[in-house]
C-alpha positions in Angstrom: 0.0 0.2 0.0 1.5 3.3 -1.0 1.7 6.0 1.8 -1.3 7.8 2.2 -3.6 5.4 0.9 -6.5 4.5 2.3 -6.8 1.4 3.6 -10.3 -0.6 2.3 -12.3 -2.2 5.2 -12.2 -5.8 5.7 -15.0 -8.0 5.2 -15.0 -11.5 6.7 -18.0 -13.8 6.0 -19.1 -16.5 8.2 -21.1 -19.2 7.5 -24.4 -19.4 9.5 -24.9 -23.2 9.3 -21.5 -24.1 11.3 -21.9 -25.1 14.9 -20.8 -21.9 17.0 -17.7 -22.8 18.3 -16.2 -23.4 14.1 -17.4 -19.8 13.6 -15.7 -18.3 16.2 -12.4 -20.2 15.6 -13.0 -19.2 11.7 -14.0 -15.4 12.8 -10.7 -15.5 15.3 -8.4 -17.4 12.3 -9.4 -14.4 9.9 -9.0 -11.7 12.6 -5.2 -13.4 12.8 -5.3 -12.5 8.9 -6.1 -8.7 9.6 -3.5 -8.5 12.2 -0.7 -10.3 10.9 -0.4 -10.2 7.0 -0.4 -7.7 4.6 0.5 -10.1 2.1 0.5 -14.0 1.3 2.9 -15.8 3.2 3.9 -19.9 2.9 3.0 -20.3 6.8 -0.2 -17.9 6.7 -2.6 -20.3 7.4 -0.7 -21.8 10.2 -0.4 -18.7 11.9 -3.7 -17.3 11.4 -4.7 -20.9 13.2 -2.3 -20.2 15.9 -3.5 -16.8 16.4 -7.1 -18.2 17.0 -6.3 -20.5 19.3 -4.1 -18.5 21.6 -7.0 -15.7 21.2 -9.4 -18.0 22.3 -7.2 -20.1 24.6 -4.5 -17.9 26.3 -2.1 -20.8 27.1 -1.7 -19.1 30.9 -5.6 -19.0 31.0 -6.3 -22.6 30.1 -3.3 -24.3 31.6 -5.6 -25.0 35.3 -8.1 -26.5 33.4 -5.5 -29.4 32.7 -3.4 -29.3 35.9 -3.8 -32.7 37.5 -6.4 -34.3 34.9 -6.6 -36.7 32.6 -6.7 -35.2 29.1 -9.3 -37.5 27.4 -12.6 -37.3 25.2 -14.8 -37.0 28.8 -12.4 -33.8 29.5 -12.9 -32.2 26.6 -15.9 -32.5 26.6 -16.7 -31.2 29.7 -14.4 -28.0 28.7 -15.9 -27.3 25.5 -19.3 -25.6 26.8 -16.8 -23.4 29.0 -14.4 -22.4 26.9 -16.7 -22.1 23.9 -14.5 -23.5 21.4 -14.2 -27.2 19.8 -13.0 -30.2 21.7 -10.5 -30.5 18.6 -9.2 -26.6 20.0 -8.9 -28.2 23.2 -6.6 -30.6 22.0 -4.1 -28.2 20.4 -4.0 -26.0 23.5 -3.4 -29.1 26.0 -0.4 -29.5 23.7 0.5 -26.1 23.8 0.7 -26.2 27.6 2.5 -29.4 28.0 -0.3 -30.8 29.7 0.0 -33.4 26.5 2.6 -34.6 25.1 2.8 -36.0 20.5 2.0 -39.1 21.6 -0.6 -38.2 23.7 -2.6 -36.0 21.2 -2.0 -38.9 18.6 -4.1 -41.0 21.0 -6.8 -38.6 21.5 -6.8 -37.9 17.5 -7.4 -41.8 16.9 -10.3 -41.7 19.7 -11.8 -38.9 17.5 -11.9 -41.0 14.6 -13.3 -43.9 15.8 -16.2 -42.1 17.5 -16.3 -40.3 14.5 -16.3 -36.7 16.1 -13.3 -35.6 14.0 -15.2 -33.5 11.4 -18.6 -33.1 13.5 -18.5 -33.1 17.4 -21.8 -34.4 19.3 -24.1 -31.9 18.5 -25.6 -31.7 22.3 -22.0 -30.4 23.0 -23.4 -27.4 20.8 -24.1 -23.5 21.9 -26.0 -21.1 20.9 -24.0 -18.7 18.6 -22.9 -15.2 20.3 -24.9 -12.2 18.8 -22.4 -9.2 18.6 -24.2 -6.3 20.5 -21.4 -4.0 21.7 -22.4 -1.3 18.5 -26.1 -1.6 18.9 -25.8 -1.0 22.6 -23.9 1.8 22.4 -26.3 3.3 20.0 -29.1 2.2 21.9 -27.2 4.1 25.3 -26.7 7.3 22.9 -30.5 7.4 22.3 -32.2 6.2 25.6 -30.0 7.6 28.3 -27.7 10.1 26.6 -30.7 12.4 24.9 -29.2 11.7 21.1 -31.9 11.6 18.0 -31.9 9.4 15.2 -31.2 12.6 13.2 -28.5 13.1 15.4 -26.6 10.0 15.1 -28.1 9.8 11.5 -25.7 12.9 10.7 -22.8 11.8 12.6 -22.8 8.3 11.1 -23.3 9.5 7.4 -26.5 7.4 6.9 -30.1 7.9 6.3 -32.3 7.8 9.4 -33.5 4.7 8.0 -30.4 2.9 7.4 -29.3 3.8 10.7 -31.9 2.3 12.7 -32.0 -1.1 10.3 -28.4 -1.4 10.7 -28.3 -0.2 14.6 -31.8 -2.1 15.5 -33.5 1.2 16.8 -36.9 1.0 16.6 -38.6 3.7 14.6 -42.0 5.8 15.6 -45.1 4.1 14.3 -43.4 0.6 14.2 -45.4 -1.1 17.3 -42.2 -2.0 19.2 -41.5 -0.6 22.4 -38.1 0.8 22.6 -35.8 -1.2 25.5 -32.2 -0.4 26.9 -29.7 -3.3 26.2 -26.8 -2.5 28.9 -27.6 -3.5 32.3 -25.9 -2.4 35.3 -24.7 -5.9 37.8 -23.3 -5.8 40.9 
């Protein structure tokens, strides 16, 4: 890119039919590309996978989950809903933390194949996909608590009012929905 040239925005497209754990990993993998790769490199896919793994399962945070425990399918299944990642991602994290060695990881991969869960983990372990809310919550805060009007937001965002309302889930007058705040104070 030339000095002073405007960067094009990045677009990440996710397949909503994937399980939520796979969508989260894919999103972090693509974020890794945005952060680390201005141009293609031979190892970029492995680097993006490593970024996603460390982002979702930071080594020092996940290490206690493995300490003093046998890393097997049962443990991986119990950690999946807590960490909201695939069992496969947990195997890589266990290896990265030193909780298992290469031989133990290979044994677990064989167990994945035997139980036919390598490509599709048990559906009963699936969890709902997260819906991004931060930006919509901030817009709601500005309107409901700070007194900004839809017109004010439209001017600041350089969008027409209908487009702002649709993009940020803002109720327009006469649409029959009661406006509600998304933010909660938790003590």
